[in-house]
N, CA and C atoms as a LAMMPS dump frame, in Angstrom:
ITEM: TIMESTEP
0
ITEM: NUMBER OF ATOMS
336
ITEM: BOX BOUNDS ff ff ff
-5.0000000000000000e+02 5.0000000000000000e+02
-5.0000000000000000e+02 5.0000000000000000e+02
-5.0000000000000000e+02 5.0000000000000000e+02
ITEM: ATOMS id mol type element x y z
1 1 1 N 101.19 -258.492 199.946
2 1 2 C 101.328 -258.563 198.504
3 1 3 C 100.886 -259.948 198.052
4 2 1 N 100.109 -260.009 197.004
5 2 2 C 99.613 -261.272 196.484
6 2 3 C 100.654 -261.906 195.562
7 3 1 N 100.627 -263.228 195.535
8 3 2 C 101.558 -263.933 194.642
9 3 3 C 101.065 -263.832 193.198
10 4 1 N 101.982 -263.977 192.281
11 4 2 C 101.675 -263.877 190.854
12 4 3 C 101.508 -265.286 190.291
13 5 1 N 100.309 -265.808 190.376
14 5 2 C 100.049 -267.188 189.981
15 5 3 C 100.222 -267.418 188.481
16 6 1 N 100.099 -266.39 187.679
17 6 2 C 100.248 -266.561 186.24
18 6 3 C 101.704 -266.87 185.845
19 7 1 N 102.641 -266.648 186.75
20 7 2 C 104.048 -266.954 186.46
21 7 3 C 104.425 -268.403 186.776
22 8 1 N 103.499 -269.198 187.316
23 8 2 C 103.815 -270.582 187.687
24 8 3 C 104.34 -271.408 186.507
25 9 1 N 103.716 -271.378 185.32
26 9 2 C 104.272 -272.153 184.196
27 9 3 C 105.68 -271.695 183.795
28 10 1 N 105.92 -270.409 183.866
29 10 2 C 107.249 -269.891 183.516
30 10 3 C 108.293 -270.39 184.511
31 11 1 N 107.95 -270.384 185.781
32 11 2 C 108.924 -270.809 186.788
33 11 3 C 109.213 -272.296 186.703
34 12 1 N 108.209 -273.11 186.384
35 12 2 C 108.477 -274.55 186.258
36 12 3 C 109.376 -274.822 185.062
37 13 1 N 109.177 -274.104 183.967
38 13 2 C 110.065 -274.289 182.822
39 13 3 C 111.477 -273.781 183.119
40 14 1 N 111.579 -272.706 183.879
41 14 2 C 112.906 -272.224 184.271
42 14 3 C 113.624 -273.229 185.168
43 15 1 N 112.87 -273.909 186.035
44 15 2 C 113.485 -274.956 186.859
45 15 3 C 113.938 -276.131 186.001
46 16 1 N 113.137 -276.518 185.022
47 16 2 C 113.531 -277.601 184.113
48 16 3 C 114.81 -277.243 183.357
49 17 1 N 114.82 -276.045 182.782
50 17 2 C 116.002 -275.603 182.034
51 17 3 C 117.202 -275.417 182.953
52 18 1 N 116.965 -274.877 184.129
53 18 2 C 118.051 -274.68 185.088
54 18 3 C 118.676 -275.996 185.509
55 19 1 N 117.847 -277.018 185.751
56 19 2 C 118.415 -278.31 186.125
57 19 3 C 119.172 -278.927 184.964
58 20 1 N 118.657 -278.792 183.745
59 20 2 C 119.366 -279.339 182.586
60 20 3 C 120.729 -278.659 182.416
61 21 1 N 120.786 -277.353 182.581
62 21 2 C 122.066 -276.636 182.499
63 21 3 C 123.005 -277.033 183.633
64 22 1 N 122.457 -277.181 184.832
65 22 2 C 123.247 -277.63 185.982
66 22 3 C 123.848 -279.002 185.714
67 23 1 N 123.019 -279.931 185.254
68 23 2 C 123.5 -281.292 185.002
69 23 3 C 124.57 -281.294 183.92
70 24 1 N 124.372 -280.523 182.874
71 24 2 C 125.357 -280.488 181.799
72 24 3 C 126.681 -279.897 182.27
73 25 1 N 126.631 -278.759 182.952
74 25 2 C 127.876 -278.1 183.352
75 25 3 C 128.623 -278.866 184.441
76 26 1 N 127.886 -279.535 185.319
77 26 2 C 128.533 -280.225 186.434
78 26 3 C 128.976 -281.639 186.074
79 27 1 N 128.205 -282.346 185.246
80 27 2 C 128.444 -283.774 185.062
81 27 3 C 128.949 -284.19 183.696
82 28 1 N 128.965 -283.315 182.715
83 28 2 C 129.389 -283.723 181.384
84 28 3 C 130.85 -284.178 181.359
85 29 1 N 131.726 -283.473 182.052
86 29 2 C 133.144 -283.858 182.045
87 29 3 C 133.393 -285.165 182.803
88 30 1 N 132.538 -285.497 183.769
89 30 2 C 132.646 -286.78 184.471
90 30 3 C 132.136 -287.901 183.576
91 31 1 N 131.068 -287.629 182.835
92 31 2 C 130.439 -288.634 181.984
93 31 3 C 131.229 -288.896 180.699
94 32 1 N 131.86 -287.886 180.163
95 32 2 C 132.493 -287.944 178.85
96 32 3 C 133.531 -289.061 178.685
97 33 1 N 134.407 -289.351 179.666
98 33 2 C 135.398 -290.415 179.446
99 33 3 C 134.814 -291.83 179.455
100 34 1 N 133.545 -292.017 179.819
101 34 2 C 132.873 -293.314 179.88
102 34 3 C 133.614 -294.309 180.76
103 35 1 N 133.966 -293.864 181.962
104 35 2 C 134.646 -294.705 182.943
105 35 3 C 133.596 -295.427 183.78
106 36 1 N 133.177 -296.612 183.337
107 36 2 C 132.083 -297.323 183.996
108 36 3 C 132.485 -297.959 185.315
109 37 1 N 133.756 -297.925 185.658
110 37 2 C 134.196 -298.479 186.945
111 37 3 C 134.07 -297.46 188.077
112 38 1 N 133.837 -296.213 187.74
113 38 2 C 133.703 -295.145 188.716
114 38 3 C 132.219 -294.942 189.034
115 39 1 N 131.873 -294.924 190.318
116 39 2 C 130.472 -294.758 190.723
117 39 3 C 129.938 -293.38 190.347
118 40 1 N 130.791 -292.375 190.289
119 40 2 C 130.345 -291.041 189.893
120 40 3 C 129.909 -290.993 188.433
121 41 1 N 130.391 -291.944 187.621
122 41 2 C 129.941 -292.035 186.236
123 41 3 C 128.436 -292.3 186.198
124 42 1 N 127.964 -293.203 187.045
125 42 2 C 126.55 -293.547 187.046
126 42 3 C 125.694 -292.443 187.657
127 43 1 N 126.234 -291.722 188.618
128 43 2 C 125.526 -290.555 189.159
129 43 3 C 125.418 -289.487 188.07
130 44 1 N 126.496 -289.269 187.332
131 44 2 C 126.479 -288.296 186.241
132 44 3 C 125.511 -288.728 185.147
133 45 1 N 125.508 -290.022 184.838
134 45 2 C 124.585 -290.545 183.831
135 45 3 C 123.138 -290.317 184.252
136 46 1 N 122.827 -290.583 185.513
137 46 2 C 121.462 -290.38 186.006
138 46 3 C 121.059 -288.909 185.917
139 47 1 N 121.954 -288.023 186.314
140 47 2 C 121.627 -286.599 186.255
141 47 3 C 121.429 -286.136 184.812
142 48 1 N 122.312 -286.54 183.92
143 48 2 C 122.204 -286.098 182.534
144 48 3 C 120.979 -286.695 181.844
145 49 1 N 120.766 -287.99 181.999
146 49 2 C 119.659 -288.652 181.323
147 49 3 C 118.306 -288.189 181.858
148 50 1 N 118.155 -288.199 183.168
149 50 2 C 116.859 -287.835 183.719
150 50 3 C 116.635 -286.327 183.725
151 51 1 N 117.693 -285.531 183.654
152 51 2 C 117.523 -284.098 183.437
153 51 3 C 116.952 -283.824 182.059
154 52 1 N 117.427 -284.572 181.067
155 52 2 C 116.89 -284.448 179.71
156 52 3 C 115.451 -284.954 179.664
157 53 1 N 115.177 -286.075 180.33
158 53 2 C 113.811 -286.602 180.357
159 53 3 C 112.859 -285.686 181.114
160 54 1 N 113.365 -284.983 182.118
161 54 2 C 112.549 -284.005 182.828
162 54 3 C 112.149 -282.869 181.888
163 55 1 N 113.071 -282.463 181.06
164 55 2 C 112.794 -281.42 180.076
165 55 3 C 111.781 -281.911 179.04
166 56 1 N 111.956 -283.122 178.555
167 56 2 C 111.039 -283.694 177.566
168 56 3 C 109.672 -283.941 178.187
169 57 1 N 109.643 -284.346 179.463
170 57 2 C 108.379 -284.613 180.137
171 57 3 C 107.47 -283.41 180.233
172 58 1 N 108.016 -282.231 180.132
173 58 2 C 107.199 -281.019 180.15
174 58 3 C 106.326 -280.871 178.925
175 59 1 N 106.679 -281.547 177.843
176 59 2 C 105.892 -281.482 176.612
177 59 3 C 104.819 -282.563 176.548
178 60 1 N 104.833 -283.489 177.486
179 60 2 C 103.871 -284.587 177.485
180 60 3 C 102.591 -284.194 178.217
181 61 1 N 101.473 -284.806 177.802
182 61 2 C 100.209 -284.554 178.488
183 61 3 C 100.157 -285.269 179.821
184 62 1 N 100.645 -286.509 179.882
185 62 2 C 100.632 -287.276 181.119
186 62 3 C 101.91 -286.984 181.897
187 63 1 N 101.815 -286.894 183.219
188 63 2 C 102.974 -286.487 184.019
189 63 3 C 103.92 -287.632 184.411
190 64 1 N 103.745 -288.823 183.845
191 64 2 C 104.52 -289.983 184.287
192 64 3 C 106.02 -289.764 184.112
193 65 1 N 106.43 -289.277 182.955
194 65 2 C 107.858 -289.073 182.685
195 65 3 C 108.453 -288.029 183.633
196 66 1 N 107.718 -286.982 183.912
197 66 2 C 108.18 -285.942 184.822
198 66 3 C 108.308 -286.469 186.244
199 67 1 N 107.319 -287.241 186.69
200 67 2 C 107.321 -287.765 188.057
201 67 3 C 108.466 -288.753 188.251
202 68 1 N 108.647 -289.669 187.303
203 68 2 C 109.73 -290.659 187.407
204 68 3 C 111.084 -289.96 187.349
205 69 1 N 111.232 -288.994 186.456
206 69 2 C 112.499 -288.253 186.357
207 69 3 C 112.785 -287.5 187.653
208 70 1 N 111.762 -286.873 188.223
209 70 2 C 111.943 -286.164 189.487
210 70 3 C 112.374 -287.093 190.607
211 71 1 N 111.783 -288.291 190.66
212 71 2 C 112.151 -289.262 191.688
213 71 3 C 113.599 -289.714 191.528
214 72 1 N 114.004 -290.048 190.324
215 72 2 C 115.382 -290.519 190.085
216 72 3 C 116.382 -289.406 190.366
217 73 1 N 116.067 -288.185 189.971
218 73 2 C 116.959 -287.054 190.247
219 73 3 C 117.103 -286.849 191.748
220 74 1 N 115.99 -286.911 192.475
221 74 2 C 116.038 -286.756 193.928
222 74 3 C 116.872 -287.862 194.567
223 75 1 N 116.673 -289.095 194.137
224 75 2 C 117.426 -290.216 194.698
225 75 3 C 118.91 -290.12 194.356
226 76 1 N 119.233 -289.686 193.133
227 76 2 C 120.637 -289.528 192.75
228 76 3 C 121.306 -288.431 193.58
229 77 1 N 120.582 -287.362 193.86
230 77 2 C 121.135 -286.287 194.692
231 77 3 C 121.337 -286.751 196.129
232 78 1 N 120.396 -287.531 196.651
233 78 2 C 120.562 -288.081 198.001
234 78 3 C 121.775 -288.996 198.061
235 79 1 N 121.95 -289.823 197.04
236 79 2 C 123.094 -290.727 197.002
237 79 3 C 124.409 -289.946 196.877
238 80 1 N 124.395 -288.913 196.067
239 80 2 C 125.599 -288.101 195.925
240 80 3 C 125.932 -287.383 197.224
241 81 1 N 124.93 -286.91 197.951
242 81 2 C 125.179 -286.284 199.255
243 81 3 C 125.715 -287.324 200.236
244 82 1 N 125.222 -288.548 200.146
245 82 2 C 125.71 -289.631 201.005
246 82 3 C 127.17 -289.96 200.683
247 83 1 N 127.53 -289.941 199.411
248 83 2 C 128.916 -290.213 199.022
249 83 3 C 129.869 -289.135 199.521
250 84 1 N 129.375 -287.921 199.675
251 84 2 C 130.214 -286.803 200.083
252 84 3 C 130.334 -286.626 201.581
253 85 1 N 129.952 -287.632 202.363
254 85 2 C 130.029 -287.484 203.819
255 85 3 C 131.469 -287.511 204.269
256 86 1 N 131.898 -286.993 205.348
257 86 2 C 131.056 -286.375 206.374
258 86 3 C 130.454 -285.089 205.843
259 87 1 N 129.235 -284.831 206.264
260 87 2 C 128.488 -283.7 205.738
261 87 3 C 129.099 -282.389 206.223
262 88 1 N 129.681 -281.682 205.294
263 88 2 C 130.228 -280.358 205.552
264 88 3 C 129.373 -279.392 204.742
265 89 1 N 128.865 -278.392 205.403
266 89 2 C 128.019 -277.442 204.693
267 89 3 C 128.912 -276.542 203.859
268 90 1 N 128.91 -276.813 202.559
269 90 2 C 129.713 -276.038 201.627
270 90 3 C 128.928 -275.859 200.334
271 91 1 N 129.57 -275.297 199.34
272 91 2 C 128.909 -275.003 198.076
273 91 3 C 128.469 -276.281 197.364
274 92 1 N 129.286 -277.33 197.421
275 92 2 C 128.946 -278.589 196.752
276 92 3 C 127.673 -279.193 197.333
277 93 1 N 127.571 -279.231 198.655
278 93 2 C 126.381 -279.77 199.294
279 93 3 C 125.163 -278.902 198.995
280 94 1 N 125.353 -277.602 198.948
281 94 2 C 124.246 -276.693 198.654
282 94 3 C 123.717 -276.907 197.239
283 95 1 N 124.599 -277.106 196.269
284 95 2 C 124.137 -277.33 194.895
285 95 3 C 123.434 -278.681 194.766
286 96 1 N 123.933 -279.689 195.442
287 96 2 C 123.266 -280.995 195.414
288 96 3 C 121.904 -280.899 196.087
289 97 1 N 121.824 -280.161 197.193
290 97 2 C 120.56 -279.981 197.887
291 97 3 C 119.557 -279.243 197.006
292 98 1 N 120 -278.216 196.315
293 98 2 C 119.112 -277.456 195.442
294 98 3 C 118.631 -278.313 194.272
295 99 1 N 119.532 -279.082 193.67
296 99 2 C 119.143 -279.967 192.573
297 99 3 C 118.172 -281.044 193.061
298 100 1 N 118.414 -281.586 194.235
299 100 2 C 117.498 -282.57 194.802
300 100 3 C 116.135 -281.972 195.107
301 101 1 N 116.11 -280.716 195.518
302 101 2 C 114.847 -280.033 195.773
303 101 3 C 114.038 -279.871 194.497
304 102 1 N 114.7 -279.586 193.399
305 102 2 C 114.011 -279.489 192.109
306 102 3 C 113.448 -280.849 191.717
307 103 1 N 114.234 -281.909 191.903
308 103 2 C 113.746 -283.251 191.615
309 103 3 C 112.546 -283.611 192.466
310 104 1 N 112.596 -283.283 193.753
311 104 2 C 111.485 -283.582 194.652
312 104 3 C 110.248 -282.767 194.28
313 105 1 N 110.425 -281.541 193.832
314 105 2 C 109.298 -280.713 193.398
315 105 3 C 108.563 -281.374 192.232
316 106 1 N 109.315 -281.815 191.226
317 106 2 C 108.659 -282.422 190.063
318 106 3 C 108.126 -283.81 190.382
319 107 1 N 108.727 -284.514 191.344
320 107 2 C 108.183 -285.786 191.792
321 107 3 C 106.833 -285.579 192.474
322 108 1 N 106.715 -284.524 193.242
323 108 2 C 105.485 -284.26 193.983
324 108 3 C 104.401 -283.614 193.12
325 109 1 N 104.774 -282.777 192.162
326 109 2 C 103.782 -281.995 191.427
327 109 3 C 103.539 -282.434 189.993
328 110 1 N 104.441 -283.154 189.392
329 110 2 C 104.25 -283.564 187.996
330 110 3 C 104.272 -282.374 187.061
331 111 1 N 103.311 -282.349 186.144
332 111 2 C 103.247 -281.285 185.125
333 111 3 C 102.191 -280.229 185.43
334 112 1 N 101.915 -279.976 186.669
335 112 2 C 100.845 -279.009 187.006
336 112 3 C 101.125 -277.658 186.453
């Protein structure tokens, strides 16, 4: 069976929207109290801010905003996985891995 290449733009937008929804549902309650002494506040800030910039970067002609957002999202996910050690394969690690994979995809591909 051949792949459906015409669906590529739809899938990239679904990944952008999916990551934005993920970041909002997972990190908004951590970010909302503005507790700057907690390291998870800055992880939540990175996910929320660069998730929004990833969404906005899809409307730009140049892929710079998308690539930078993808890199920061990937790095924030790696750091969050590092904070959650010892590494236990559970739902939390799986969601961080999936979010990091989306960040790495946009870091590697830009706005293609």
